[in-house]
Backbone of each chain as nested JSON, in Angstrom:
{
  "chains": [
    {"id": "A", "residues": [
      {"number": 1, "name": "MET", "atoms": {"N": [149.976, 89.572, 63.935], "CA": [149.412, 88.303, 64.535], "C": [149.497, 88.661, 66.065]}},
      {"number": 2, "name": "TYR", "atoms": {"N": [148.314, 88.272, 66.634], "CA": [148.195, 88.466, 68.082], "C": [149.255, 87.499, 68.911]}},
      {"number": 3, "name": "ARG", "atoms": {"N": [150.005, 87.972, 69.934], "CA": [150.626, 87.212, 70.904], "C": [149.956, 87.081, 72.078]}},
      {"number": 4, "name": "PHE", "atoms": {"N": [150.025, 85.908, 72.719], "CA": [149.258, 85.673, 73.881], "C": [149.638, 86.685, 75.045]}},
      {"number": 5, "name": "ASP", "atoms": {"N": [150.898, 86.993, 75.158], "CA": [151.315, 87.841, 76.304], "C": [151.004, 89.218, 76.091]}},
      {"number": 6, "name": "THR", "atoms": {"N": [150.558, 89.68, 74.858], "CA": [150.158, 91.002, 74.775], "C": [148.607, 91.268, 74.704]}},
      {"number": 7, "name": "MET", "atoms": {"N": [147.897, 90.148, 74.82], "CA": [146.467, 90.268, 74.787], "C": [145.965, 90.921, 76.063]}},
      {"number": 8, "name": "THR", "atoms": {"N": [144.802, 91.371, 76.089], "CA": [144.179, 91.94, 77.308], "C": [143.883, 90.626, 78.067]}},
      {"number": 9, "name": "LYS", "atoms": {"N": [143.681, 90.839, 79.503], "CA": [143.236, 89.74, 80.344], "C": [141.994, 89.024, 79.826]}},
      {"number": 10, "name": "LEU", "atoms": {"N": [140.928, 89.902, 79.296], "CA": [139.667, 89.315, 78.971], "C": [139.968, 88.344, 77.782]}},
      {"number": 11, "name": "LEU", "atoms": {"N": [140.786, 88.811, 76.859], "CA": [140.985, 87.976, 75.666], "C": [141.689, 86.823, 75.98]}},
      {"number": 12, "name": "GLN", "atoms": {"N": [142.621, 86.878, 76.839], "CA": [143.374, 85.648, 77.414], "C": [142.454, 84.628, 78.023]}},
      {"number": 13, "name": "TRP", "atoms": {"N": [141.515, 85.068, 78.926], "CA": [140.573, 84.372, 79.624], "C": [139.587, 83.65, 78.531]}},
      {"number": 14, "name": "LEU", "atoms": {"N": [139.094, 84.451, 77.62], "CA": [138.358, 84.007, 76.468], "C": [138.91, 82.92, 75.765]}},
      {"number": 15, "name": "PHE", "atoms": {"N": [140.148, 83.289, 75.282], "CA": [140.908, 82.227, 74.504], "C": [141.133, 80.881, 75.239]}},
      {"number": 16, "name": "MET", "atoms": {"N": [141.43, 80.987, 76.461], "CA": [141.816, 79.719, 77.155], "C": [140.37, 78.895, 77.432]}},
      {"number": 17, "name": "LEU", "atoms": {"N": [139.379, 79.739, 77.745], "CA": [138.109, 79.125, 77.762], "C": [137.687, 78.362, 76.608]}},
      {"number": 18, "name": "ALA", "atoms": {"N": [137.767, 79.081, 75.524], "CA": [137.374, 78.59, 74.168], "C": [138.267, 77.193, 73.869]}},
      {"number": 19, "name": "LEU", "atoms": {"N": [139.58, 77.273, 74.234], "CA": [140.319, 76.251, 74.021], "C": [140.027, 74.823, 74.631]}},
      {"number": 20, "name": "LEU", "atoms": {"N": [139.646, 75.244, 76.076], "CA": [139.41, 73.953, 76.988], "C": [137.992, 73.491, 76.486]}},
      {"number": 21, "name": "GLY", "atoms": {"N": [137.034, 74.566, 76.352], "CA": [135.659, 74.157, 76.083], "C": [135.681, 73.292, 74.72]}},
      {"number": 22, "name": "GLY", "atoms": {"N": [136.541, 73.727, 73.813], "CA": [136.659, 73.019, 72.575], "C": [136.952, 71.78, 72.609]}},
      {"number": 23, "name": "THR", "atoms": {"N": [138.114, 71.563, 73.509], "CA": [138.741, 70.315, 73.864], "C": [137.615, 69.353, 74.491]}},
      {"number": 24, "name": "TRP", "atoms": {"N": [136.927, 69.941, 75.382], "CA": [136.019, 69.065, 76.071], "C": [134.792, 68.728, 75.257]}},
      {"number": 25, "name": "ALA", "atoms": {"N": [134.369, 69.761, 74.527], "CA": [133.236, 69.35, 73.416], "C": [133.711, 68.091, 72.555]}},
      {"number": 26, "name": "THR", "atoms": {"N": [134.846, 68.416, 71.96], "CA": [135.311, 67.362, 70.972], "C": [135.439, 66.06, 71.562]}},
      {"number": 27, "name": "LEU", "atoms": {"N": [136.077, 65.951, 72.824], "CA": [136.065, 64.668, 73.552], "C": [134.694, 64.099, 74.009]}},
      {"number": 28, "name": "THR", "atoms": {"N": [133.834, 64.882, 74.486], "CA": [132.589, 64.485, 75.006], "C": [131.748, 64.067, 73.797]}},
      {"number": 29, "name": "LEU", "atoms": {"N": [131.584, 64.934, 72.782], "CA": [130.678, 64.499, 71.632], "C": [131.404, 63.578, 70.618]}},
      {"number": 30, "name": "ASN", "atoms": {"N": [132.744, 63.315, 71.0], "CA": [133.508, 62.41, 69.969], "C": [133.557, 62.854, 68.533]}},
      {"number": 31, "name": "LEU", "atoms": {"N": [133.941, 64.105, 68.362], "CA": [133.829, 64.58, 67.106], "C": [134.929, 64.094, 66.208]}},
      {"number": 32, "name": "LEU", "atoms": {"N": [135.871, 63.684, 66.752], "CA": [136.941, 62.988, 65.986], "C": [136.692, 61.75, 65.385]}},
      {"number": 33, "name": "GLY", "atoms": {"N": [135.672, 61.022, 65.804], "CA": [135.374, 59.685, 65.535], "C": [136.404, 58.635, 66.056]}},
      {"number": 34, "name": "LEU", "atoms": {"N": [136.862, 58.936, 67.311], "CA": [137.819, 57.977, 67.758], "C": [137.235, 56.819, 68.475]}},
      {"number": 35, "name": "ASP", "atoms": {"N": [137.866, 55.818, 68.905], "CA": [137.244, 54.649, 69.698], "C": [136.597, 55.353, 70.923]}},
      {"number": 36, "name": "PRO", "atoms": {"N": [135.326, 54.85, 71.354], "CA": [134.826, 55.46, 72.617], "C": [135.628, 55.293, 73.847]}},
      {"number": 37, "name": "LEU", "atoms": {"N": [135.628, 56.315, 74.616], "CA": [136.371, 56.279, 75.855], "C": [135.76, 55.322, 76.797]}},
      {"number": 38, "name": "PRO", "atoms": {"N": [136.525, 54.658, 77.794], "CA": [135.988, 53.704, 78.586], "C": [134.987, 54.321, 79.492]}},
      {"number": 39, "name": "PRO", "atoms": {"N": [133.643, 53.827, 79.853], "CA": [132.548, 54.507, 80.526], "C": [133.039, 55.299, 81.753]}},
      {"number": 40, "name": "PRO", "atoms": {"N": [133.839, 54.854, 82.627], "CA": [134.085, 55.713, 83.803], "C": [134.802, 56.884, 83.472]}},
      {"number": 41, "name": "VAL", "atoms": {"N": [135.739, 56.887, 82.531], "CA": [136.471, 58.13, 81.999], "C": [135.51, 59.129, 81.395]}},
      {"number": 42, "name": "TYR", "atoms": {"N": [134.545, 58.419, 80.604], "CA": [133.591, 59.249, 79.905], "C": [132.584, 60.032, 80.906]}},
      {"number": 43, "name": "GLN", "atoms": {"N": [132.171, 59.165, 82.07], "CA": [131.283, 59.908, 83.083], "C": [131.982, 61.005, 83.706]}},
      {"number": 44, "name": "VAL", "atoms": {"N": [133.248, 60.742, 84.031], "CA": [134.112, 61.933, 84.696], "C": [134.105, 63.235, 83.821]}},
      {"number": 45, "name": "LEU", "atoms": {"N": [134.444, 62.825, 82.542], "CA": [134.715, 64.031, 81.509], "C": [133.509, 64.749, 81.282]}},
      {"number": 46, "name": "TRP", "atoms": {"N": [132.306, 64.139, 81.208], "CA": [131.132, 64.721, 80.982], "C": [130.815, 65.681, 82.05]}},
      {"number": 47, "name": "LEU", "atoms": {"N": [131.146, 65.421, 83.355], "CA": [130.784, 66.224, 84.442], "C": [131.943, 67.257, 84.754]}},
      {"number": 48, "name": "LEU", "atoms": {"N": [132.937, 67.236, 84.118], "CA": [134.25, 68.036, 84.409], "C": [133.776, 69.571, 84.65]}},
      {"number": 49, "name": "PRO", "atoms": {"N": [133.074, 70.096, 83.566], "CA": [132.91, 71.665, 83.932], "C": [132.191, 71.976, 85.136]}},
      {"number": 50, "name": "THR", "atoms": {"N": [131.013, 71.088, 85.304], "CA": [130.326, 71.337, 86.586], "C": [131.249, 71.142, 87.739]}},
      {"number": 51, "name": "TYR", "atoms": {"N": [132.115, 70.186, 87.597], "CA": [132.935, 69.894, 88.831], "C": [133.919, 71.115, 89.046]}},
      {"number": 52, "name": "LEU", "atoms": {"N": [134.405, 71.657, 87.97], "CA": [135.371, 72.817, 88.059], "C": [134.633, 73.957, 88.686]}},
      {"number": 53, "name": "LEU", "atoms": {"N": [133.472, 74.093, 88.064], "CA": [132.645, 75.335, 88.758], "C": [132.416, 75.209, 90.281]}},
      {"number": 54, "name": "VAL", "atoms": {"N": [131.997, 73.924, 90.514], "CA": [131.701, 73.687, 92.048], "C": [133.022, 73.877, 92.871]}},
      {"number": 55, "name": "THR", "atoms": {"N": [134.178, 73.432, 92.328], "CA": [135.556, 73.561, 92.892], "C": [135.72, 74.957, 93.165]}},
      {"number": 56, "name": "PHE", "atoms": {"N": [135.455, 75.889, 92.098], "CA": [135.841, 77.259, 92.134], "C": [134.931, 77.893, 93.221]}},
      {"number": 57, "name": "GLY", "atoms": {"N": [133.477, 77.474, 93.319], "CA": [132.749, 78.077, 94.314], "C": [133.241, 77.649, 95.739]}},
      {"number": 58, "name": "CYS", "atoms": {"N": [133.577, 76.37, 95.959], "CA": [134.225, 76.024, 97.186], "C": [135.406, 76.813, 97.59]}},
      {"number": 59, "name": "TYR", "atoms": {"N": [136.273, 77.106, 96.555], "CA": [137.505, 77.904, 96.893], "C": [137.087, 79.34, 97.408]}},
      {"number": 60, "name": "SER", "atoms": {"N": [135.992, 79.905, 96.602], "CA": [135.642, 81.343, 96.914], "C": [135.042, 81.312, 98.449]}},
      {"number": 61, "name": "LEU", "atoms": {"N": [134.213, 80.366, 98.588], "CA": [133.583, 80.343, 100.057], "C": [134.627, 80.19, 101.071]}},
      {"number": 62, "name": "GLY", "atoms": {"N": [135.633, 79.229, 100.813], "CA": [136.544, 79.154, 101.733], "C": [137.492, 80.371, 101.972]}},
      {"number": 63, "name": "THR", "atoms": {"N": [137.749, 81.102, 100.958], "CA": [138.6, 82.293, 100.998], "C": [137.904, 83.372, 101.809]}},
      {"number": 64, "name": "VAL", "atoms": {"N": [136.538, 83.482, 101.412], "CA": [135.68, 84.524, 102.266], "C": [135.744, 84.091, 103.675]}},
      {"number": 65, "name": "GLY", "atoms": {"N": [135.517, 82.823, 104.089], "CA": [135.411, 82.41, 105.369], "C": [136.794, 82.651, 106.151]}},
      {"number": 66, "name": "TYR", "atoms": {"N": [137.913, 82.329, 105.534], "CA": [139.216, 82.396, 106.112], "C": [139.472, 83.944, 106.166]}},
      {"number": 67, "name": "ARG", "atoms": {"N": [139.186, 84.757, 105.37], "CA": [139.505, 86.239, 105.605], "C": [138.652, 86.812, 106.791]}},
      {"number": 68, "name": "LEU", "atoms": {"N": [137.373, 86.341, 106.818], "CA": [136.55, 86.759, 107.774], "C": [137.076, 86.436, 109.349]}},
      {"number": 69, "name": "ALA", "atoms": {"N": [137.509, 85.194, 109.22], "CA": [138.065, 84.554, 110.592], "C": [139.396, 85.319, 111.038]}},
      {"number": 70, "name": "THR", "atoms": {"N": [140.218, 85.839, 110.011], "CA": [141.396, 86.448, 110.302], "C": [141.562, 87.786, 109.992]}},
      {"number": 71, "name": "PHE", "atoms": {"N": [140.359, 88.422, 110.142], "CA": [140.178, 89.864, 109.978], "C": [140.974, 90.668, 111.013]}},
      {"number": 72, "name": "ASN", "atoms": {"N": [141.806, 91.659, 110.518], "CA": [142.653, 92.28, 111.562], "C": [142.479, 93.83, 111.589]}},
      {"number": 73, "name": "ASP", "atoms": {"N": [142.697, 94.265, 112.873], "CA": [142.784, 95.748, 113.036], "C": [144.104, 96.264, 112.455]}},
      {"number": 74, "name": "CYS", "atoms": {"N": [144.218, 97.44, 112.007], "CA": [145.481, 97.857, 111.484], "C": [146.006, 99.028, 112.371]}},
      {"number": 75, "name": "GLU", "atoms": {"N": [146.566, 98.456, 113.588], "CA": [146.76, 99.372, 114.638], "C": [148.017, 100.456, 114.367]}},
      {"number": 76, "name": "GLU", "atoms": {"N": [148.993, 99.748, 113.598], "CA": [149.99, 100.597, 113.005], "C": [149.631, 101.702, 112.108]}},
      {"number": 77, "name": "ALA", "atoms": {"N": [148.851, 101.255, 111.119], "CA": [148.249, 102.283, 110.36], "C": [147.57, 103.379, 110.947]}},
      {"number": 78, "name": "ALA", "atoms": {"N": [146.559, 102.917, 111.921], "CA": [145.81, 104.017, 112.678], "C": [146.659, 104.921, 113.444]}},
      {"number": 79, "name": "ARG", "atoms": {"N": [147.93, 104.511, 114.062], "CA": [148.747, 105.348, 114.71], "C": [149.308, 106.367, 113.888]}},
      {"number": 80, "name": "GLU", "atoms": {"N": [149.722, 105.709, 112.602], "CA": [150.332, 106.671, 111.7], "C": [149.349, 107.925, 111.073]}},
      {"number": 81, "name": "LEU", "atoms": {"N": [148.079, 107.309, 110.987], "CA": [147.002, 108.296, 110.576], "C": [146.747, 109.392, 111.595]}},
      {"number": 82, "name": "HIS", "atoms": {"N": [146.695, 108.886, 112.705], "CA": [146.517, 109.892, 113.835], "C": [147.604, 110.912, 113.862]}},
      {"number": 83, "name": "ALA", "atoms": {"N": [148.87, 110.388, 113.821], "CA": [149.981, 111.29, 113.759], "C": [149.956, 112.324, 112.664]}},
      {"number": 84, "name": "GLN", "atoms": {"N": [149.528, 111.802, 111.505], "CA": [149.403, 112.758, 110.343], "C": [148.259, 113.897, 110.633]}},
      {"number": 85, "name": "ILE", "atoms": {"N": [147.117, 113.454, 111.205], "CA": [146.061, 114.359, 111.406], "C": [146.464, 115.34, 112.477]}},
      {"number": 86, "name": "ARG", "atoms": {"N": [147.271, 114.893, 113.517], "CA": [147.672, 115.824, 114.603], "C": [148.614, 116.811, 113.719]}},
      {"number": 87, "name": "GLU", "atoms": {"N": [149.501, 116.358, 113.01], "CA": [150.502, 117.287, 112.159], "C": [149.681, 118.314, 111.339]}},
      {"number": 88, "name": "ALA", "atoms": {"N": [148.654, 117.765, 110.746], "CA": [147.986, 118.847, 109.894], "C": [147.291, 119.743, 110.694]}},
      {"number": 89, "name": "ARG", "atoms": {"N": [146.68, 119.294, 111.794], "CA": [145.905, 120.186, 112.714], "C": [146.915, 121.281, 113.257]}},
      {"number": 90, "name": "ASP", "atoms": {"N": [148.064, 120.916, 113.604], "CA": [148.911, 121.838, 114.335], "C": [149.513, 122.825, 113.141]}},
      {"number": 91, "name": "ASP", "atoms": {"N": [149.692, 122.36, 111.869], "CA": [150.087, 123.097, 110.748], "C": [149.034, 124.179, 110.454]}},
      {"number": 92, "name": "LEU", "atoms": {"N": [147.77, 123.712, 110.405], "CA": [146.572, 124.784, 109.938], "C": [146.35, 125.753, 111.166]}},
      {"number": 93, "name": "ALA", "atoms": {"N": [146.632, 125.271, 112.486], "CA": [146.476, 126.087, 113.587], "C": [147.564, 127.219, 113.521]}},
      {"number": 94, "name": "GLN", "atoms": {"N": [148.767, 126.934, 113.161], "CA": [149.89, 127.903, 113.023], "C": [149.373, 129.01, 112.03]}},
      {"number": 95, "name": "ARG", "atoms": {"N": [148.651, 128.511, 110.993], "CA": [148.314, 129.53, 110.038], "C": [147.025, 130.333, 110.312]}},
      {"number": 96, "name": "GLY", "atoms": {"N": [146.619, 130.094, 111.538], "CA": [145.394, 130.877, 112.008], "C": [144.228, 130.292, 111.871]}},
      {"number": 97, "name": "MET", "atoms": {"N": [143.964, 128.915, 111.534], "CA": [142.743, 128.386, 111.373], "C": [142.232, 127.945, 112.812]}},
      {"number": 98, "name": "LYS", "atoms": {"N": [140.792, 128.113, 113.177], "CA": [140.335, 127.766, 114.326], "C": [139.513, 126.53, 114.227]}},
      {"number": 99, "name": "PHE", "atoms": {"N": [139.721, 125.589, 115.169], "CA": [138.86, 124.38, 115.187], "C": [137.773, 124.538, 116.073]}}
    ]},
    {"id": "B", "residues": [
      {"number": 1, "name": "MET", "atoms": {"N": [139.265, 94.0, 114.881], "CA": [139.652, 92.672, 115.197], "C": [138.407, 91.687, 115.033]}},
      {"number": 2, "name": "ALA", "atoms": {"N": [138.611, 90.43, 114.466], "CA": [137.623, 89.599, 114.213], "C": [137.255, 89.008, 115.615]}},
      {"number": 3, "name": "THR", "atoms": {"N": [135.812, 89.218, 115.823], "CA": [135.272, 88.691, 117.224], "C": [135.1, 87.176, 117.183]}},
      {"number": 4, "name": "ALA", "atoms": {"N": [134.718, 86.685, 118.297], "CA": [134.617, 85.208, 118.349], "C": [133.505, 84.743, 117.394]}},
      {"number": 5, "name": "THR", "atoms": {"N": [132.449, 85.449, 117.279], "CA": [131.373, 84.992, 116.366], "C": [131.942, 85.043, 114.895]}},
      {"number": 6, "name": "ASP", "atoms": {"N": [132.607, 86.126, 114.554], "CA": [133.281, 86.148, 113.161], "C": [134.197, 84.872, 112.988]}},
      {"number": 7, "name": "GLN", "atoms": {"N": [134.97, 84.52, 114.021], "CA": [135.84, 83.312, 113.772], "C": [135.188, 82.206, 113.668]}},
      {"number": 8, "name": "VAL", "atoms": {"N": [134.117, 81.924, 114.53], "CA": [133.322, 80.686, 114.217], "C": [132.629, 80.674, 112.896]}},
      {"number": 9, "name": "VAL", "atoms": {"N": [132.016, 81.735, 112.548], "CA": [131.378, 81.803, 111.113], "C": [132.459, 81.513, 110.078]}},
      {"number": 10, "name": "GLY", "atoms": {"N": [133.521, 82.243, 110.131], "CA": [134.602, 82.096, 109.173], "C": [135.052, 80.65, 109.072]}},
      {"number": 11, "name": "TYR", "atoms": {"N": [135.559, 80.152, 110.16], "CA": [136.077, 78.829, 110.149], "C": [135.12, 77.827, 109.789]}},
      {"number": 12, "name": "GLY", "atoms": {"N": [133.818, 78.157, 110.158], "CA": [132.692, 77.298, 109.829], "C": [132.475, 77.184, 108.277]}},
      {"number": 13, "name": "LEU", "atoms": {"N": [132.747, 78.348, 107.693], "CA": [132.513, 78.504, 106.25], "C": [133.663, 77.615, 105.552]}},
      {"number": 14, "name": "VAL", "atoms": {"N": [134.884, 77.839, 106.201], "CA": [136.116, 77.096, 105.59], "C": [135.709, 75.537, 105.674]}},
      {"number": 15, "name": "ALA", "atoms": {"N": [135.364, 75.136, 106.763], "CA": [135.155, 73.74, 107.092], "C": [134.066, 73.244, 106.18]}},
      {"number": 16, "name": "PHE", "atoms": {"N": [132.982, 74.026, 106.013], "CA": [131.894, 73.58, 105.098], "C": [132.306, 73.55, 103.609]}},
      {"number": 17, "name": "SER", "atoms": {"N": [133.105, 74.457, 103.14], "CA": [133.649, 74.477, 101.835], "C": [134.542, 73.195, 101.5]}},
      {"number": 18, "name": "LEU", "atoms": {"N": [135.487, 72.957, 102.538], "CA": [136.452, 71.748, 102.308], "C": [135.566, 70.386, 102.356]}},
      {"number": 19, "name": "THR", "atoms": {"N": [134.607, 70.335, 103.254], "CA": [133.836, 69.121, 103.249], "C": [133.124, 69.065, 101.893]}},
      {"number": 20, "name": "LEU", "atoms": {"N": [132.475, 70.052, 101.536], "CA": [131.702, 70.029, 100.203], "C": [132.733, 69.603, 98.989]}},
      {"number": 21, "name": "PHE", "atoms": {"N": [133.898, 70.243, 99.015], "CA": [134.954, 69.931, 97.968], "C": [135.239, 68.422, 98.034]}},
      {"number": 22, "name": "ALA", "atoms": {"N": [135.552, 67.983, 99.222], "CA": [135.954, 66.458, 99.411], "C": [134.801, 65.573, 98.865]}},
      {"number": 23, "name": "TYR", "atoms": {"N": [133.513, 65.832, 99.354], "CA": [132.44, 64.919, 99.109], "C": [132.063, 64.998, 97.541]}},
      {"number": 24, "name": "TYR", "atoms": {"N": [132.224, 66.29, 96.971], "CA": [131.864, 66.281, 95.562], "C": [133.091, 65.576, 94.714]}},
      {"number": 25, "name": "THR", "atoms": {"N": [134.335, 65.855, 95.186], "CA": [135.284, 65.172, 94.439], "C": [135.194, 63.609, 94.43]}},
      {"number": 26, "name": "ILE", "atoms": {"N": [134.885, 63.079, 95.535], "CA": [134.579, 61.605, 95.716], "C": [133.556, 61.155, 94.69]}},
      {"number": 27, "name": "TRP", "atoms": {"N": [132.372, 61.979, 94.684], "CA": [131.084, 61.604, 94.102], "C": [131.439, 61.705, 92.548]}},
      {"number": 28, "name": "ILE", "atoms": {"N": [132.194, 62.755, 92.07], "CA": [132.232, 62.997, 90.703], "C": [133.466, 62.254, 90.03]}},
      {"number": 29, "name": "ILE", "atoms": {"N": [134.689, 62.325, 90.744], "CA": [135.82, 61.712, 90.251], "C": [136.167, 60.402, 90.533]}},
      {"number": 30, "name": "ILE", "atoms": {"N": [135.892, 59.965, 91.751], "CA": [136.219, 58.66, 92.197], "C": [135.182, 57.613, 91.892]}},
      {"number": 31, "name": "LEU", "atoms": {"N": [134.034, 57.94, 92.15], "CA": [132.94, 57.017, 92.168], "C": [132.754, 56.129, 90.912]}},
      {"number": 32, "name": "PRO", "atoms": {"N": [132.943, 56.924, 89.663], "CA": [132.884, 56.148, 88.458], "C": [133.797, 54.934, 88.245]}},
      {"number": 33, "name": "PHE", "atoms": {"N": [134.94, 54.93, 89.098], "CA": [135.902, 54.005, 89.0], "C": [135.688, 52.791, 90.063]}},
      {"number": 34, "name": "ILE", "atoms": {"N": [134.491, 52.979, 90.654], "CA": [134.287, 51.955, 91.69], "C": [133.051, 51.153, 91.319]}},
      {"number": 35, "name": "GLU", "atoms": {"N": [133.281, 49.745, 91.426], "CA": [132.181, 48.954, 91.032], "C": [130.784, 49.352, 91.554]}},
      {"number": 36, "name": "SER", "atoms": {"N": [129.646, 49.247, 90.689], "CA": [128.417, 49.786, 91.055], "C": [127.768, 48.923, 92.171]}},
      {"number": 37, "name": "ASP", "atoms": {"N": [128.347, 47.788, 92.495], "CA": [127.662, 47.035, 93.632], "C": [128.47, 47.339, 95.029]}},
      {"number": 38, "name": "HIS", "atoms": {"N": [129.463, 48.057, 94.918], "CA": [130.175, 48.493, 96.198], "C": [129.225, 49.268, 97.084]}},
      {"number": 39, "name": "ILE", "atoms": {"N": [129.512, 48.944, 98.295], "CA": [128.504, 49.623, 99.33], "C": [128.677, 51.015, 99.464]}},
      {"number": 40, "name": "ILE", "atoms": {"N": [129.843, 51.78, 98.879], "CA": [130.052, 53.254, 99.082], "C": [128.878, 53.954, 98.29]}},
      {"number": 41, "name": "HIS", "atoms": {"N": [128.434, 53.276, 97.281], "CA": [127.364, 53.914, 96.371], "C": [126.135, 54.215, 97.096]}},
      {"number": 42, "name": "LYS", "atoms": {"N": [125.881, 53.645, 98.392], "CA": [124.59, 53.871, 99.026], "C": [124.754, 55.302, 99.722]}},
      {"number": 43, "name": "TYR", "atoms": {"N": [125.966, 55.793, 99.795], "CA": [126.0, 57.219, 100.63], "C": [125.951, 58.357, 99.639]}},
      {"number": 44, "name": "PHE", "atoms": {"N": [125.73, 58.104, 98.319], "CA": [125.624, 59.173, 97.194], "C": [124.481, 58.934, 96.468]}},
      {"number": 45, "name": "LEU", "atoms": {"N": [123.893, 60.215, 96.079], "CA": [122.698, 60.275, 95.302], "C": [123.047, 59.847, 93.947]}},
      {"number": 46, "name": "PRO", "atoms": {"N": [121.957, 59.436, 93.078], "CA": [122.307, 59.134, 91.687], "C": [122.999, 60.421, 90.97]}},
      {"number": 47, "name": "ARG", "atoms": {"N": [123.692, 59.967, 89.86], "CA": [124.697, 60.812, 89.403], "C": [123.874, 62.136, 88.791]}},
      {"number": 48, "name": "GLU", "atoms": {"N": [122.683, 62.098, 88.377], "CA": [122.12, 63.185, 87.643], "C": [121.87, 64.421, 88.716]}},
      {"number": 49, "name": "TYR", "atoms": {"N": [121.86, 63.999, 90.075], "CA": [121.703, 64.99, 91.151], "C": [122.883, 65.912, 91.25]}},
      {"number": 50, "name": "SER", "atoms": {"N": [124.042, 65.257, 90.791], "CA": [125.279, 66.183, 91.019], "C": [125.392, 67.424, 90.104]}},
      {"number": 51, "name": "VAL", "atoms": {"N": [124.504, 67.339, 88.999], "CA": [124.194, 68.546, 88.224], "C": [123.151, 69.43, 88.547]}},
      {"number": 52, "name": "ILE", "atoms": {"N": [121.959, 68.69, 88.909], "CA": [120.745, 69.313, 89.259], "C": [120.87, 70.207, 90.704]}},
      {"number": 53, "name": "ILE", "atoms": {"N": [121.485, 69.555, 91.687], "CA": [121.628, 70.454, 92.832], "C": [122.48, 71.662, 92.766]}},
      {"number": 54, "name": "PRO", "atoms": {"N": [123.633, 71.647, 92.034], "CA": [124.504, 72.838, 91.903], "C": [123.662, 73.913, 91.112]}},
      {"number": 55, "name": "VAL", "atoms": {"N": [123.039, 73.424, 89.967], "CA": [122.192, 74.392, 89.203], "C": [121.113, 75.125, 90.086]}},
      {"number": 56, "name": "ALA", "atoms": {"N": [120.402, 74.147, 90.835], "CA": [119.279, 74.925, 91.617], "C": [119.872, 75.662, 92.703]}},
      {"number": 57, "name": "ALA", "atoms": {"N": [121.052, 75.344, 93.227], "CA": [121.717, 76.344, 94.281], "C": [122.021, 77.535, 93.592]}},
      {"number": 58, "name": "GLY", "atoms": {"N": [122.594, 77.477, 92.475], "CA": [123.096, 78.684, 91.689], "C": [121.86, 79.54, 91.377]}},
      {"number": 59, "name": "LEU", "atoms": {"N": [120.857, 78.941, 90.896], "CA": [119.636, 79.771, 90.597], "C": [118.992, 80.318, 91.969]}},
      {"number": 60, "name": "LEU", "atoms": {"N": [119.058, 79.725, 93.012], "CA": [118.458, 80.2, 94.241], "C": [119.297, 81.373, 94.636]}},
      {"number": 61, "name": "LEU", "atoms": {"N": [120.786, 81.236, 94.518], "CA": [121.662, 82.313, 94.99], "C": [121.344, 83.508, 94.103]}},
      {"number": 62, "name": "LEU", "atoms": {"N": [121.285, 83.319, 92.794], "CA": [120.915, 84.461, 91.823], "C": [119.679, 85.169, 92.24]}},
      {"number": 63, "name": "LEU", "atoms": {"N": [118.685, 84.427, 92.513], "CA": [117.413, 84.973, 92.9], "C": [117.635, 85.753, 94.139]}},
      {"number": 64, "name": "PHE", "atoms": {"N": [118.264, 85.177, 95.205], "CA": [118.47, 85.789, 96.397], "C": [119.038, 87.159, 96.152]}},
      {"number": 65, "name": "VAL", "atoms": {"N": [120.31, 87.15, 95.343], "CA": [121.031, 88.423, 95.166], "C": [120.056, 89.579, 94.43]}},
      {"number": 66, "name": "GLY", "atoms": {"N": [119.305, 88.938, 93.418], "CA": [118.54, 89.888, 92.699], "C": [117.395, 90.407, 93.555]}},
      {"number": 67, "name": "VAL", "atoms": {"N": [116.751, 89.698, 94.405], "CA": [115.805, 90.291, 95.403], "C": [116.419, 91.363, 96.386]}},
      {"number": 68, "name": "PHE", "atoms": {"N": [117.626, 90.89, 96.73], "CA": [118.363, 91.808, 97.678], "C": [118.657, 93.176, 97.039]}},
      {"number": 69, "name": "ILE", "atoms": {"N": [119.205, 93.161, 95.794], "CA": [119.469, 94.355, 95.16], "C": [118.228, 95.136, 94.927]}},
      {"number": 70, "name": "ALA", "atoms": {"N": [117.029, 94.42, 94.534], "CA": [115.844, 95.143, 94.17], "C": [115.372, 95.882, 95.368]}},
      {"number": 71, "name": "ILE", "atoms": {"N": [115.425, 95.122, 96.643], "CA": [114.912, 95.726, 97.805], "C": [115.656, 96.953, 98.128]}},
      {"number": 72, "name": "ILE", "atoms": {"N": [117.077, 96.95, 97.945], "CA": [117.915, 98.007, 98.537], "C": [117.712, 99.237, 97.499]}},
      {"number": 73, "name": "THR", "atoms": {"N": [117.67, 98.977, 96.298], "CA": [117.391, 99.966, 95.224], "C": [116.003, 100.652, 95.497]}},
      {"number": 74, "name": "TRP", "atoms": {"N": [114.934, 99.802, 95.847], "CA": [113.681, 100.498, 96.04], "C": [113.619, 101.283, 97.245]}},
      {"number": 75, "name": "LYS", "atoms": {"N": [114.289, 100.684, 98.306], "CA": [114.418, 101.518, 99.587], "C": [115.057, 102.937, 99.336]}},
      {"number": 76, "name": "ASN", "atoms": {"N": [116.208, 102.769, 98.714], "CA": [116.863, 104.092, 98.302], "C": [116.036, 105.072, 97.685]}},
      {"number": 77, "name": "ARG", "atoms": {"N": [115.351, 104.408, 96.622], "CA": [114.353, 105.439, 95.934], "C": [113.362, 106.105, 96.695]}},
      {"number": 78, "name": "THR", "atoms": {"N": [112.647, 105.274, 97.534], "CA": [111.682, 106.011, 98.35], "C": [112.308, 106.982, 99.365]}},
      {"number": 79, "name": "LEU", "atoms": {"N": [113.533, 106.78, 99.874], "CA": [114.317, 107.574, 100.653], "C": [114.653, 109.071, 100.034]}},
      {"number": 80, "name": "THR", "atoms": {"N": [115.051, 108.848, 98.7], "CA": [115.519, 110.199, 98.123], "C": [114.204, 110.752, 97.745]}},
      {"number": 81, "name": "LYS", "atoms": {"N": [113.032, 110.164, 97.459], "CA": [111.828, 110.819, 97.111], "C": [111.369, 111.701, 98.292]}},
      {"number": 82, "name": "LYS", "atoms": {"N": [111.4, 111.008, 99.511], "CA": [110.973, 111.814, 100.775], "C": [111.871, 112.938, 100.995]}},
      {"number": 83, "name": "SER", "atoms": {"N": [113.102, 112.918, 100.821], "CA": [113.894, 113.977, 101.143], "C": [113.917, 115.027, 100.178]}},
      {"number": 84, "name": "ALA", "atoms": {"N": [113.498, 114.697, 98.902], "CA": [113.431, 115.72, 97.927], "C": [112.194, 116.682, 97.885]}}
    ]}
  ]
}
């Protein structure tokens, strides 16, 4: 039998999506034949997938904007890389390579 | 380093997404629980637009991305043909 923690990420996502989608469809279409939900709750429930999608879009847009605004130079890494290049050039020059 | 323009655009995007999230949350989650004759309903479009607008925006975005990719591919192809 499958265990949730040994599934691939794709399967985990599909599984959760199917579970949530099934719950949503059951409640929205009232497949269990329960008493109808109060109209405001039903209106919210019906639009919930769209709402989640828009929320995800907002989050993505905000993340892109934030990373753009706080984009950084990596001066430490640049210095390290330059040092390594110099080291390599010196080493190669010692072995007779001409630049 | 992020230039001033980058920062303006970036924080602008953050502000826009936060505003959009707040407005959409009020529209979708809170509005159904407020009486339909309350004045706040004047500031929101009818409920069906809360699906139509995101769908239209998504289709527009997909169209834009598709056209962009098509143009890039087409340019690349003509370039390689010239050099070959």
